Every structure is written in C-alpha cells, then in structure tokens.
Backbone and ligand atoms as CSV (ligand in chain L), in Angstrom:
chain,resi,resn,atom,element,x,y,z
A,1,MET,N,N,-25.682,11.578,-25.138
A,1,MET,CA,C,-25.900,12.991,-25.446
A,1,MET,C,C,-24.774,13.522,-26.308
A,2,SER,N,N,-25.194,14.151,-27.397
A,2,SER,CA,C,-24.201,14.624,-28.319
A,2,SER,C,C,-23.484,15.945,-27.754
A,3,ARG,N,N,-22.411,16.329,-28.374
A,3,ARG,CA,C,-21.709,17.462,-27.955
A,3,ARG,C,C,-22.560,18.711,-28.205
A,4,GLN,N,N,-23.283,18.755,-29.271
A,4,GLN,CA,C,-24.128,19.902,-29.588
A,4,GLN,C,C,-25.257,20.075,-28.552
A,5,GLU,N,N,-25.890,18.891,-28.109
A,5,GLU,CA,C,-26.931,18.939,-27.166
A,5,GLU,C,C,-26.404,19.496,-25.794
A,6,ARG,N,N,-25.183,19.073,-25.473
A,6,ARG,CA,C,-24.552,19.589,-24.258
A,6,ARG,C,C,-24.375,21.087,-24.347
A,7,VAL,N,N,-23.971,21.609,-25.545
A,7,VAL,CA,C,-23.778,23.031,-25.666
A,7,VAL,C,C,-25.119,23.763,-25.566
A,8,ASP,N,N,-26.250,23.076,-26.043
A,8,ASP,CA,C,-27.553,23.742,-26.078
A,8,ASP,C,C,-28.214,23.788,-24.702
A,9,GLN,N,N,-27.775,22.900,-23.710
A,9,GLN,CA,C,-28.395,22.871,-22.439
A,9,GLN,C,C,-28.281,24.267,-21.726
A,10,GLY,N,N,-29.401,24.739,-21.093
A,10,GLY,CA,C,-29.365,25.974,-20.405
A,10,GLY,C,C,-29.734,27.143,-21.309
A,11,SER,N,N,-29.916,26.946,-22.549
A,11,SER,CA,C,-30.320,28.022,-23.424
A,11,SER,C,C,-31.682,27.762,-24.034
A,12,ARG,N,N,-32.634,28.694,-23.994
A,12,ARG,CA,C,-33.987,28.473,-24.502
A,12,ARG,C,C,-34.010,28.806,-25.951
A,13,GLU,N,N,-33.186,29.735,-26.410
A,13,GLU,CA,C,-33.274,30.103,-27.820
A,13,GLU,C,C,-32.350,29.241,-28.625
A,14,PRO,N,N,-32.810,28.908,-29.863
A,14,PRO,CA,C,-31.982,28.078,-30.714
A,14,PRO,C,C,-30.710,28.816,-31.028
A,15,LEU,N,N,-29.587,28.009,-31.034
A,15,LEU,CA,C,-28.330,28.665,-31.365
A,15,LEU,C,C,-28.312,29.040,-32.800
A,16,LYS,N,N,-27.667,30.140,-33.112
A,16,LYS,CA,C,-27.510,30.616,-34.486
A,16,LYS,C,C,-26.736,29.602,-35.315
A,17,SER,N,N,-25.774,29.063,-34.708
A,17,SER,CA,C,-24.942,28.114,-35.426
A,17,SER,C,C,-25.711,26.846,-35.809
A,18,ARG,N,N,-26.768,26.439,-34.986
A,18,ARG,CA,C,-27.582,25.283,-35.277
A,18,ARG,C,C,-28.401,25.554,-36.560
A,19,ALA,N,N,-28.865,26.772,-36.739
A,19,ALA,CA,C,-29.703,27.088,-37.884
A,19,ALA,C,C,-28.808,27.053,-39.158
A,20,GLU,N,N,-27.648,27.509,-39.082
A,20,GLU,CA,C,-26.750,27.530,-40.230
A,20,GLU,C,C,-26.227,26.157,-40.593
A,21,TYR,N,N,-26.005,25.352,-39.543
A,21,TYR,CA,C,-25.456,23.970,-39.700
A,21,TYR,C,C,-26.414,23.027,-39.090
A,22,PRO,N,N,-27.432,22.547,-39.839
A,22,PRO,CA,C,-28.498,21.726,-39.283
A,22,PRO,C,C,-28.087,20.384,-38.825
A,23,TYR,N,N,-26.851,19.890,-39.018
A,23,TYR,CA,C,-26.420,18.576,-38.646
A,23,TYR,C,C,-25.845,18.637,-37.233
A,24,HIS,N,N,-26.064,17.512,-36.503
A,24,HIS,CA,C,-25.367,17.367,-35.247
A,24,HIS,C,C,-23.885,17.100,-35.573
A,25,TRP,N,N,-23.079,17.312,-34.587
A,25,TRP,CA,C,-21.602,17.096,-34.802
A,25,TRP,C,C,-21.325,15.722,-35.336
A,26,ASP,N,N,-21.914,14.702,-34.737
A,26,ASP,CA,C,-21.680,13.332,-35.197
A,26,ASP,C,C,-22.076,13.071,-36.616
A,27,ALA,N,N,-23.297,13.624,-36.897
A,27,ALA,CA,C,-23.857,13.426,-38.246
A,27,ALA,C,C,-23.004,14.203,-39.266
A,28,ASP,N,N,-22.486,15.355,-38.855
A,28,ASP,CA,C,-21.673,16.127,-39.741
A,28,ASP,C,C,-20.467,15.303,-40.237
A,29,ASP,N,N,-19.820,14.574,-39.305
A,29,ASP,CA,C,-18.730,13.736,-39.683
A,29,ASP,C,C,-19.200,12.670,-40.635
A,30,PHE,N,N,-20.371,12.054,-40.372
A,30,PHE,CA,C,-20.885,10.976,-41.206
A,30,PHE,C,C,-21.100,11.519,-42.635
A,31,VAL,N,N,-21.726,12.650,-42.799
A,31,VAL,CA,C,-22.039,13.173,-44.085
A,31,VAL,C,C,-20.736,13.441,-44.830
A,32,SER,N,N,-19.744,13.951,-44.240
A,32,SER,CA,C,-18.486,14.227,-44.920
A,32,SER,C,C,-17.844,12.989,-45.399
A,33,ARG,N,N,-17.837,11.910,-44.631
A,33,ARG,CA,C,-17.266,10.636,-45.017
A,33,ARG,C,C,-18.075,10.049,-46.218
A,34,ARG,N,N,-19.399,10.160,-46.116
A,34,ARG,CA,C,-20.270,9.594,-47.188
A,34,ARG,C,C,-19.990,10.351,-48.470
A,35,GLU,N,N,-19.895,11.692,-48.406
A,35,GLU,CA,C,-19.615,12.421,-49.621
A,35,GLU,C,C,-18.234,12.135,-50.191
A,36,LEU,N,N,-17.307,11.935,-49.298
A,36,LEU,CA,C,-15.898,11.637,-49.762
A,36,LEU,C,C,-15.908,10.241,-50.394
A,37,LEU,N,N,-16.665,9.341,-49.831
A,37,LEU,CA,C,-16.760,7.949,-50.392
A,37,LEU,C,C,-17.400,8.008,-51.777
A,38,ARG,N,N,-18.489,8.780,-51.842
A,38,ARG,CA,C,-19.217,8.925,-53.134
A,38,ARG,C,C,-18.267,9.436,-54.191
A,39,LEU,N,N,-17.579,10.514,-53.847
A,39,LEU,CA,C,-16.619,11.133,-54.768
A,39,LEU,C,C,-15.567,10.154,-55.208
A,40,ALA,N,N,-15.008,9.384,-54.269
A,40,ALA,CA,C,-13.974,8.368,-54.598
A,40,ALA,C,C,-14.535,7.332,-55.493
A,41,VAL,N,N,-15.736,6.859,-55.279
A,41,VAL,CA,C,-16.408,5.876,-56.151
A,41,VAL,C,C,-16.590,6.361,-57.551
A,42,LEU,N,N,-17.156,7.623,-57.636
A,42,LEU,CA,C,-17.356,8.230,-58.929
A,42,LEU,C,C,-16.060,8.430,-59.735
A,43,THR,N,N,-15.046,8.937,-58.976
A,43,THR,CA,C,-13.802,9.105,-59.655
A,43,THR,C,C,-13.157,7.811,-60.165
A,44,SER,N,N,-13.258,6.777,-59.304
A,44,SER,CA,C,-12.725,5.494,-59.715
A,44,SER,C,C,-13.493,4.916,-60.896
A,45,GLY,N,N,-14.782,5.094,-60.893
A,45,GLY,CA,C,-15.592,4.657,-62.019
A,45,GLY,C,C,-15.241,5.369,-63.296
A,46,ALA,N,N,-15.055,6.688,-63.197
A,46,ALA,CA,C,-14.689,7.477,-64.397
A,46,ALA,C,C,-13.314,7.086,-64.955
A,47,LEU,N,N,-12.334,6.858,-64.089
A,47,LEU,CA,C,-11.005,6.448,-64.514
A,47,LEU,C,C,-11.086,4.985,-65.139
A,48,PHE,N,N,-11.903,4.146,-64.549
A,48,PHE,CA,C,-12.023,2.824,-65.095
A,48,PHE,C,C,-12.613,2.872,-66.483
A,49,ALA,N,N,-13.691,3.691,-66.709
A,49,ALA,CA,C,-14.338,3.814,-67.965
A,49,ALA,C,C,-13.394,4.386,-68.999
A,50,ALA,N,N,-12.543,5.357,-68.654
A,50,ALA,CA,C,-11.603,5.937,-69.548
A,50,ALA,C,C,-10.549,4.929,-69.950
A,51,THR,N,N,-10.113,4.141,-69.011
A,51,THR,CA,C,-9.088,3.106,-69.302
A,51,THR,C,C,-9.623,2.097,-70.271
A,52,VAL,N,N,-10.866,1.641,-70.050
A,52,VAL,CA,C,-11.449,0.680,-70.935
A,52,VAL,C,C,-11.570,1.278,-72.333
A,53,ALA,N,N,-12.026,2.568,-72.438
A,53,ALA,CA,C,-12.206,3.215,-73.746
A,53,ALA,C,C,-10.837,3.301,-74.458
A,54,ILE,N,N,-9.808,3.642,-73.804
A,54,ILE,CA,C,-8.435,3.730,-74.408
A,54,ILE,C,C,-7.994,2.351,-74.882
A,55,ALA,N,N,-8.203,1.278,-74.007
A,55,ALA,CA,C,-7.818,-0.019,-74.403
A,55,ALA,C,C,-8.510,-0.547,-75.620
A,56,VAL,N,N,-9.825,-0.278,-75.707
A,56,VAL,CA,C,-10.611,-0.697,-76.846
A,56,VAL,C,C,-10.124,0.048,-78.087
A,57,ARG,N,N,-9.897,1.370,-77.951
A,57,ARG,CA,C,-9.465,2.104,-79.116
A,57,ARG,C,C,-8.093,1.598,-79.600
A,58,GLY,N,N,-7.204,1.349,-78.678
A,58,GLY,CA,C,-5.870,0.757,-79.069
A,58,GLY,C,C,-5.982,-0.585,-79.744
A,59,ALA,N,N,-6.929,-1.465,-79.275
A,59,ALA,CA,C,-7.026,-2.787,-79.839
A,59,ALA,C,C,-7.699,-2.754,-81.166
A,60,PHE,N,N,-8.697,-1.937,-81.353
A,60,PHE,CA,C,-9.455,-1.977,-82.605
A,60,PHE,C,C,-9.381,-0.754,-83.454
A,61,GLY,N,N,-8.607,0.219,-82.921
A,61,GLY,CA,C,-8.488,1.517,-83.699
A,61,GLY,C,C,-7.706,1.337,-84.953
A,62,ASN,N,N,-7.763,2.384,-85.855
A,62,ASN,CA,C,-7.042,2.387,-87.111
A,62,ASN,C,C,-5.564,2.705,-86.825
A,63,SER,N,N,-4.716,1.736,-87.215
A,63,SER,CA,C,-3.284,1.931,-86.918
A,63,SER,C,C,-2.524,2.335,-88.214
A,64,SER,N,N,-3.261,2.586,-89.256
A,64,SER,CA,C,-2.597,3.057,-90.445
A,64,SER,C,C,-3.279,4.333,-90.959
A,65,SER,N,N,-2.506,5.065,-91.753
A,65,SER,CA,C,-3.075,6.299,-92.265
A,65,SER,C,C,-2.333,6.683,-93.567
A,66,GLY,N,N,-2.917,7.592,-94.251
A,66,GLY,CA,C,-2.269,8.061,-95.497
A,66,GLY,C,C,-3.053,7.639,-96.744
A,67,SER,N,N,-2.647,8.209,-97.843
A,67,SER,CA,C,-3.266,7.878,-99.114
A,67,SER,C,C,-2.174,7.741,-100.221
A,68,ARG,N,N,-2.535,7.222,-101.351
A,68,ARG,CA,C,-1.602,6.957,-102.346
A,68,ARG,C,C,-0.960,8.301,-102.839
A,69,THR,N,N,0.352,8.391,-102.655
A,69,THR,CA,C,1.061,9.637,-103.014
A,69,THR,C,C,2.384,9.341,-103.723
A,70,LEU,N,N,2.543,10.023,-104.852
A,70,LEU,CA,C,3.792,9.912,-105.542
A,70,LEU,C,C,4.921,10.479,-104.745
A,71,ILE,N,N,6.024,9.718,-104.460
A,71,ILE,CA,C,7.072,10.265,-103.627
A,71,ILE,C,C,8.409,10.333,-104.380
A,72,ALA,N,N,8.581,9.514,-105.382
A,72,ALA,CA,C,9.934,9.594,-106.074
A,72,ALA,C,C,9.853,8.796,-107.381
A,73,ASN,N,N,10.838,9.046,-108.216
A,73,ASN,CA,C,11.128,8.194,-109.316
A,73,ASN,C,C,12.303,7.257,-108.934
A,74,ALA,N,N,12.113,5.971,-109.138
A,74,ALA,CA,C,13.175,5.028,-108.665
A,74,ALA,C,C,14.528,5.407,-109.238
A,75,SER,N,N,14.626,5.911,-110.442
A,75,SER,CA,C,15.836,6.196,-111.062
A,75,SER,C,C,16.573,7.372,-110.355
A,76,ASP,N,N,15.838,8.099,-109.597
A,76,ASP,CA,C,16.477,9.241,-108.867
A,76,ASP,C,C,16.987,8.834,-107.498
A,77,VAL,N,N,16.759,7.601,-107.106
A,77,VAL,CA,C,17.269,7.104,-105.811
A,77,VAL,C,C,18.071,5.809,-106.001
A,78,PRO,N,N,19.317,5.988,-106.370
A,78,PRO,CA,C,20.129,4.796,-106.656
A,78,PRO,C,C,20.423,3.973,-105.343
A,79,ALA,N,N,20.885,2.785,-105.497
A,79,ALA,CA,C,21.108,1.858,-104.356
A,79,ALA,C,C,22.077,2.522,-103.366
A,80,GLY,N,N,21.683,2.439,-102.085
A,80,GLY,CA,C,22.561,3.060,-101.043
A,80,GLY,C,C,22.201,4.521,-100.741
A,81,SER,N,N,21.224,5.001,-101.397
A,81,SER,CA,C,20.835,6.452,-101.147
A,81,SER,C,C,19.451,6.534,-100.549
A,82,VAL,N,N,19.159,7.766,-100.079
A,82,VAL,CA,C,17.880,7.972,-99.398
A,82,VAL,C,C,17.245,9.235,-99.913
A,83,LYS,N,N,15.937,9.248,-99.885
A,83,LYS,CA,C,15.211,10.476,-100.239
A,83,LYS,C,C,14.226,10.782,-99.094
A,84,TYR,N,N,14.274,11.992,-98.554
A,84,TYR,CA,C,13.370,12.339,-97.469
A,84,TYR,C,C,12.214,13.060,-98.061
A,85,PHE,N,N,11.044,12.772,-97.529
A,85,PHE,CA,C,9.784,13.348,-98.038
A,85,PHE,C,C,8.820,13.512,-96.855
A,86,ASP,N,N,7.669,14.091,-97.126
A,86,ASP,CA,C,6.601,14.309,-96.133
A,86,ASP,C,C,5.500,13.270,-96.371
A,87,TYR,N,N,5.123,12.506,-95.327
A,87,TYR,CA,C,4.038,11.556,-95.436
A,87,TYR,C,C,3.619,11.096,-94.044
A,88,PRO,N,N,2.345,10.885,-93.748
A,88,PRO,CA,C,1.214,11.074,-94.634
A,88,PRO,C,C,0.754,12.504,-94.792
A,89,LYS,N,N,1.173,13.399,-93.893
A,89,LYS,CA,C,0.773,14.849,-94.072
A,89,LYS,C,C,2.015,15.651,-94.208
A,90,LYS,N,N,1.810,16.835,-94.718
A,90,LYS,CA,C,2.972,17.733,-94.866
A,90,LYS,C,C,3.534,18.011,-93.450
A,91,GLY,N,N,4.829,17.907,-93.344
A,91,GLY,CA,C,5.439,18.101,-92.023
A,91,GLY,C,C,5.755,16.800,-91.293
A,92,ASP,N,N,5.086,15.717,-91.778
A,92,ASP,CA,C,5.458,14.360,-91.179
A,92,ASP,C,C,6.601,13.825,-92.004
A,93,GLN,N,N,7.812,13.907,-91.429
A,93,GLN,CA,C,8.976,13.512,-92.147
A,93,GLN,C,C,9.097,12.031,-92.306
A,94,ALA,N,N,9.516,11.643,-93.491
A,94,ALA,CA,C,9.675,10.182,-93.788
A,94,ALA,C,C,10.915,10.018,-94.711
A,95,MET,N,N,11.276,8.751,-94.836
A,95,MET,CA,C,12.526,8.490,-95.661
A,95,MET,C,C,12.290,7.303,-96.554
A,96,LEU,N,N,12.679,7.447,-97.810
A,96,LEU,CA,C,12.710,6.325,-98.690
A,96,LEU,C,C,14.113,5.884,-98.939
A,97,ILE,N,N,14.379,4.648,-98.711
A,97,ILE,CA,C,15.756,4.196,-98.756
A,97,ILE,C,C,15.860,3.045,-99.804
A,98,ASN,N,N,16.865,3.140,-100.655
A,98,ASN,CA,C,17.149,2.039,-101.591
A,98,ASN,C,C,18.255,1.218,-101.023
A,99,VAL,N,N,17.908,0.215,-100.265
A,99,VAL,CA,C,18.813,-0.595,-99.538
A,99,VAL,C,C,19.555,-1.584,-100.482
A,100,PRO,N,N,20.896,-1.541,-100.564
A,100,PRO,CA,C,21.615,-2.370,-101.496
A,100,PRO,C,C,21.295,-3.891,-101.260
A,101,GLY,N,N,20.874,-4.564,-102.289
A,101,GLY,CA,C,20.548,-5.924,-102.163
A,101,GLY,C,C,19.151,-6.232,-101.712
A,102,LEU,N,N,18.404,-5.242,-101.289
A,102,LEU,CA,C,17.047,-5.411,-100.788
A,102,LEU,C,C,16.034,-4.645,-101.632
A,103,GLY,N,N,16.335,-3.395,-101.945
A,103,GLY,CA,C,15.421,-2.576,-102.686
A,103,GLY,C,C,14.868,-1.488,-101.834
A,104,PHE,N,N,13.665,-0.991,-102.204
A,104,PHE,CA,C,13.137,0.188,-101.562
A,104,PHE,C,C,12.314,-0.190,-100.293
A,105,VAL,N,N,12.621,0.623,-99.258
A,105,VAL,CA,C,11.848,0.543,-98.068
A,105,VAL,C,C,11.629,1.995,-97.600
A,106,ALA,N,N,10.598,2.209,-96.820
A,106,ALA,CA,C,10.320,3.572,-96.344
A,106,ALA,C,C,9.740,3.517,-94.889
A,107,TYR,N,N,10.215,4.507,-94.133
A,107,TYR,CA,C,9.851,4.575,-92.746
A,107,TYR,C,C,9.572,6.033,-92.380
A,108,SER,N,N,8.804,6.200,-91.296
A,108,SER,CA,C,8.661,7.524,-90.741
A,108,SER,C,C,10.050,7.885,-90.118
A,109,GLN,N,N,10.359,9.131,-90.103
A,109,GLN,CA,C,11.652,9.536,-89.474
A,109,GLN,C,C,11.464,9.842,-88.004
A,110,LYS,N,N,10.247,9.698,-87.519
A,110,LYS,CA,C,9.971,10.085,-86.100
A,110,LYS,C,C,10.410,8.995,-85.146
A,111,CYS,N,N,11.434,9.209,-84.443
A,111,CYS,CA,C,11.933,8.194,-83.477
A,111,CYS,C,C,10.855,7.816,-82.484
A,112,THR,N,N,10.723,6.545,-82.204
A,112,THR,CA,C,9.708,6.056,-81.310
A,112,THR,C,C,10.007,6.266,-79.826
A,113,HIS,N,N,11.208,6.810,-79.543
A,113,HIS,CA,C,11.614,7.124,-78.190
A,113,HIS,C,C,11.019,8.476,-77.858
A,114,LEU,N,N,11.583,9.548,-78.347
A,114,LEU,CA,C,11.088,10.887,-78.044
A,114,LEU,C,C,10.971,11.793,-79.280
A,115,SER,N,N,10.773,11.161,-80.403
A,115,SER,CA,C,10.353,11.844,-81.640
A,115,SER,C,C,11.419,12.648,-82.328
A,116,CYS,N,N,12.681,12.447,-82.063
A,116,CYS,CA,C,13.740,13.090,-82.830
A,116,CYS,C,C,13.705,12.557,-84.268
A,117,ALA,N,N,14.465,13.207,-85.177
A,117,ALA,CA,C,14.452,12.692,-86.508
A,117,ALA,C,C,15.500,11.639,-86.725
A,118,VAL,N,N,15.100,10.508,-87.222
A,118,VAL,CA,C,15.915,9.359,-87.514
A,118,VAL,C,C,16.537,9.570,-88.932
A,119,ARG,N,N,17.797,9.120,-89.149
A,119,ARG,CA,C,18.364,9.276,-90.441
A,119,ARG,C,C,19.009,7.953,-90.851
A,120,TYR,N,N,19.211,7.844,-92.170
A,120,TYR,CA,C,19.836,6.645,-92.726
A,120,TYR,C,C,21.361,6.819,-92.718
A,121,GLU,N,N,22.069,5.755,-92.199
A,121,GLU,CA,C,23.569,5.845,-92.285
A,121,GLU,C,C,24.026,4.679,-93.118
A,122,ARG,N,N,24.362,4.967,-94.338
A,122,ARG,CA,C,24.681,3.871,-95.313
A,122,ARG,C,C,25.936,3.083,-94.857
A,123,ASP,N,N,26.971,3.863,-94.386
A,123,ASP,CA,C,28.233,3.253,-94.056
A,123,ASP,C,C,28.113,2.224,-92.899
A,124,LYS,N,N,27.105,2.425,-92.036
A,124,LYS,CA,C,26.874,1.523,-90.912
A,124,LYS,C,C,25.634,0.617,-91.125
A,125,ASP,N,N,25.021,0.809,-92.288
A,125,ASP,CA,C,23.801,-0.052,-92.618
A,125,ASP,C,C,22.833,0.012,-91.485
A,126,ARG,N,N,22.406,1.194,-91.076
A,126,ARG,CA,C,21.472,1.323,-89.986
A,126,ARG,C,C,20.684,2.629,-90.120
A,127,LEU,N,N,19.624,2.654,-89.316
A,127,LEU,CA,C,18.894,3.939,-89.100
A,127,LEU,C,C,19.328,4.407,-87.748
A,128,TYR,N,N,19.652,5.668,-87.691
A,128,TYR,CA,C,20.213,6.225,-86.456
A,128,TYR,C,C,19.477,7.461,-85.925
A,129,CYS,N,N,19.238,7.493,-84.648
A,129,CYS,CA,C,18.658,8.719,-83.997
A,129,CYS,C,C,19.792,9.294,-83.080
A,130,PRO,N,N,20.219,10.503,-83.422
A,130,PRO,CA,C,21.333,11.106,-82.709
A,130,PRO,C,C,20.964,11.594,-81.300
A,131,CYS,N,N,19.722,11.801,-80.987
A,131,CYS,CA,C,19.343,12.321,-79.737
A,131,CYS,C,C,19.839,11.512,-78.523
A,132,HIS,N,N,19.593,10.200,-78.594
A,132,HIS,CA,C,20.020,9.315,-77.463
A,132,HIS,C,C,20.679,8.034,-78.026
A,133,ASN,N,N,21.303,8.114,-79.246
A,133,ASN,CA,C,21.968,6.968,-79.837
A,133,ASN,C,C,20.985,5.820,-80.093
A,134,GLY,N,N,19.825,6.083,-80.514
A,134,GLY,CA,C,18.901,5.023,-80.897
A,134,GLY,C,C,19.262,4.450,-82.278
A,135,VAL,N,N,19.147,3.134,-82.379
A,135,VAL,CA,C,19.518,2.474,-83.645
A,135,VAL,C,C,18.363,1.569,-84.038
A,136,TYR,N,N,18.050,1.585,-85.327
A,136,TYR,CA,C,16.939,0.712,-85.925
A,136,TYR,C,C,17.569,-0.078,-87.097
A,137,SER,N,N,16.966,-1.240,-87.349
A,137,SER,CA,C,17.354,-1.995,-88.493
A,137,SER,C,C,16.792,-1.311,-89.740
A,138,VAL,N,N,17.630,-1.268,-90.790
A,138,VAL,CA,C,17.181,-0.563,-92.024
A,138,VAL,C,C,16.304,-1.501,-92.762
A,139,THR,N,N,16.355,-2.827,-92.535
A,139,THR,CA,C,15.564,-3.744,-93.300
A,139,THR,C,C,14.181,-3.977,-92.681
A,140,THR,N,N,14.050,-3.782,-91.380
A,140,THR,CA,C,12.767,-4.052,-90.686
A,140,THR,C,C,12.185,-2.887,-89.928
A,141,GLY,N,N,13.004,-1.904,-89.556
A,141,GLY,CA,C,12.628,-0.790,-88.742
A,141,GLY,C,C,12.565,-1.155,-87.267
A,142,ASP,N,N,12.943,-2.358,-86.927
A,142,ASP,CA,C,12.981,-2.754,-85.493
A,142,ASP,C,C,14.106,-2.022,-84.789
A,143,PRO,N,N,13.924,-1.715,-83.481
A,143,PRO,CA,C,14.978,-1.102,-82.690
A,143,PRO,C,C,16.049,-2.211,-82.426
A,144,THR,N,N,17.272,-1.822,-82.531
A,144,THR,CA,C,18.397,-2.747,-82.233
A,144,THR,C,C,19.310,-2.300,-81.203
A,145,ALA,N,N,19.315,-0.984,-80.865
A,145,ALA,CA,C,20.175,-0.501,-79.741
A,145,ALA,C,C,19.599,0.843,-79.237
A,146,GLY,N,N,20.042,1.259,-78.011
A,146,GLY,CA,C,19.531,2.479,-77.478
A,146,GLY,C,C,18.164,2.358,-76.836
A,147,PRO,N,N,17.596,3.492,-76.467
A,147,PRO,CA,C,16.350,3.472,-75.778
A,147,PRO,C,C,15.065,3.121,-76.531
A,148,PRO,N,N,14.985,3.277,-77.795
A,148,PRO,CA,C,13.719,2.939,-78.481
A,148,PRO,C,C,13.260,1.498,-78.307
A,149,GLN,N,N,11.984,1.309,-77.990
A,149,GLN,CA,C,11.401,-0.053,-77.706
A,149,GLN,C,C,10.496,-0.442,-78.781
A,150,ARG,N,N,10.011,0.448,-79.610
A,150,ARG,CA,C,9.058,0.066,-80.665
A,150,ARG,C,C,9.653,0.365,-82.076
A,151,ARG,N,N,9.235,-0.380,-82.998
A,151,ARG,CA,C,9.738,-0.236,-84.359
A,151,ARG,C,C,9.266,1.096,-84.962
A,152,LEU,N,N,9.969,1.567,-86.008
A,152,LEU,CA,C,9.571,2.749,-86.702
A,152,LEU,C,C,8.314,2.435,-87.552
A,153,PRO,N,N,7.408,3.348,-87.570
A,153,PRO,CA,C,6.238,3.092,-88.451
A,153,PRO,C,C,6.741,2.939,-89.859
A,154,GLN,N,N,6.243,1.895,-90.589
A,154,GLN,CA,C,6.673,1.613,-91.956
A,154,GLN,C,C,5.720,2.247,-92.861
A,155,ILE,N,N,6.209,2.676,-94.032
A,155,ILE,CA,C,5.330,3.260,-95.020
A,155,ILE,C,C,5.297,2.227,-96.210
A,156,LEU,N,N,4.119,1.733,-96.456
A,156,LEU,CA,C,3.966,0.721,-97.517
A,156,LEU,C,C,4.070,1.416,-98.858
A,157,LEU,N,N,4.801,0.732,-99.779
A,157,LEU,CA,C,5.060,1.332,-101.072
A,157,LEU,C,C,4.399,0.589,-102.208
A,158,GLU,N,N,4.228,1.292,-103.292
A,158,GLU,CA,C,3.745,0.703,-104.543
A,158,GLU,C,C,4.551,1.169,-105.677
A,159,ARG,N,N,4.908,0.314,-106.548
A,159,ARG,CA,C,5.746,0.713,-107.716
A,159,ARG,C,C,4.897,0.629,-108.961
A,160,ASP,N,N,5.009,1.638,-109.787
A,160,ASP,CA,C,4.313,1.693,-111.067
A,160,ASP,C,C,5.348,2.228,-112.071
A,161,GLY,N,N,6.023,1.204,-112.754
A,161,GLY,CA,C,7.130,1.612,-113.608
A,161,GLY,C,C,8.228,2.212,-112.846
A,162,ASP,N,N,8.634,3.437,-113.196
A,162,ASP,CA,C,9.732,4.077,-112.487
A,162,ASP,C,C,9.220,4.820,-111.245
A,163,ARG,N,N,7.919,5.011,-111.192
A,163,ARG,CA,C,7.346,5.781,-110.127
A,163,ARG,C,C,7.137,5.000,-108.836
A,164,ILE,N,N,7.387,5.607,-107.715
A,164,ILE,CA,C,7.184,4.946,-106.443
A,164,ILE,C,C,6.216,5.751,-105.626
A,165,PHE,N,N,5.116,5.100,-105.188
A,165,PHE,CA,C,4.048,5.698,-104.413
A,165,PHE,C,C,4.127,5.203,-102.964
A,166,ALA,N,N,3.803,6.060,-102.085
A,166,ALA,CA,C,3.534,5.689,-100.702
A,166,ALA,C,C,2.029,5.372,-100.626
A,167,ARG,N,N,1.726,4.191,-99.993
A,167,ARG,CA,C,0.363,3.807,-99.969
A,167,ARG,C,C,-0.315,4.123,-98.620
A,168,LYS,N,N,0.388,3.742,-97.492
A,168,LYS,CA,C,-0.107,4.132,-96.170
A,168,LYS,C,C,1.024,3.878,-95.170
A,169,GLU,N,N,0.863,4.536,-94.073
A,169,GLU,CA,C,1.825,4.425,-92.982
A,169,GLU,C,C,1.198,3.398,-92.036
A,170,GLN,N,N,2.017,2.417,-91.607
A,170,GLN,CA,C,1.581,1.368,-90.723
A,170,GLN,C,C,2.370,1.378,-89.441
A,171,ALA,N,N,1.681,1.622,-88.354
A,171,ALA,CA,C,2.329,1.720,-87.053
A,171,ALA,C,C,2.749,0.315,-86.625
L,1,FES,S1,S,14.615,10.376,-79.383
L,1,FES,FE1,FE,15.537,8.905,-80.566
L,1,FES,S2,S,16.719,7.744,-79.209
L,1,FES,FE2,FE,15.765,9.197,-77.978
C-alpha cells in the first residue's frame, strides 16, 4: 500500500491534492528521475554535437584571410626597420619587418597569449610582447620565451618591383 492510499483510507471524497497531482507518491519520484535523465541525455547529446561541429570547423575551416593589399614601398623600409600597418581589416594591427640578412617578413601584431600588441626589437633581434614578456622569433614567428604557445599569424607577401603587397594572413 502506497503512502497516498494510506492517507486516503477513511475518506469517501477524493482528496483535492490527488486531483491536482494525479501521480502516486512513488510514481512522482519515478517521473522526476525519468525527466532528469532525459534532460541529462539531451544536454549531453547537444554538447557532444557542438564539440564535433567545432572540431570539424577547426580541422577543415579556412585558416587564412585577407586580400592583396599594397602595404609599403620596399625603399621606405630599410634593413632593420619596421612598418606597422592594418591587415587584413582596418584595426587589425600588423608589422612588416626588413630583417637584416633575411629580407621582408610580416606578422600580425596580436599576441597569441592574450592579444597584446607585439613589437619588433631590432637590438635584440626578436618580437616582444611587453604584457607578460612574451618573445617570438623574428624569422619564423614561433614563440621562444614567455607564456605564448602558438606562433604569430604570418602575413604572406608579394613583391612587385618596389611595391610590397600583403596577400593573406595565415594562422
Ligand atoms: S599577452 Fe603577450 S605575453 Fe601575454
């Protein structure tokens, strides 16, 4: 005998509470668990689907952006100097560096740690982020010291006579 049936004994009229809550006490617990389980399964399924979608996008998504844009005349950027410019969009800070003995390279200025602005330090032959002392190689953009774990996005260049164009940014 359920608890509700025990409560009902001795009464000929149906309890008001029974009409409002048609489940027996035991069944009420069962329904709550089932609903909770259903919610947990649906939530897990949704999270799994989102994870798969993000992984697929990361694996096959477009990792480059930008279009051919004139950024400098080579004669205006002598060896050992840098020119800062916006690429691929206005406000996306980037730097063109004429590395002595190597030539022109270009990177995004956005630190891969927490997005502070990276700058070129000629005297130390490095790219430096002052926020947390992050250091990158000027020849490859790879992190060499500090917290950054990923290389700086590189901007591919194209030379046409004295003119230097940015072609695309490659993450
Ligand atoms: S933001 Fe550049 S090292 Fe932290």
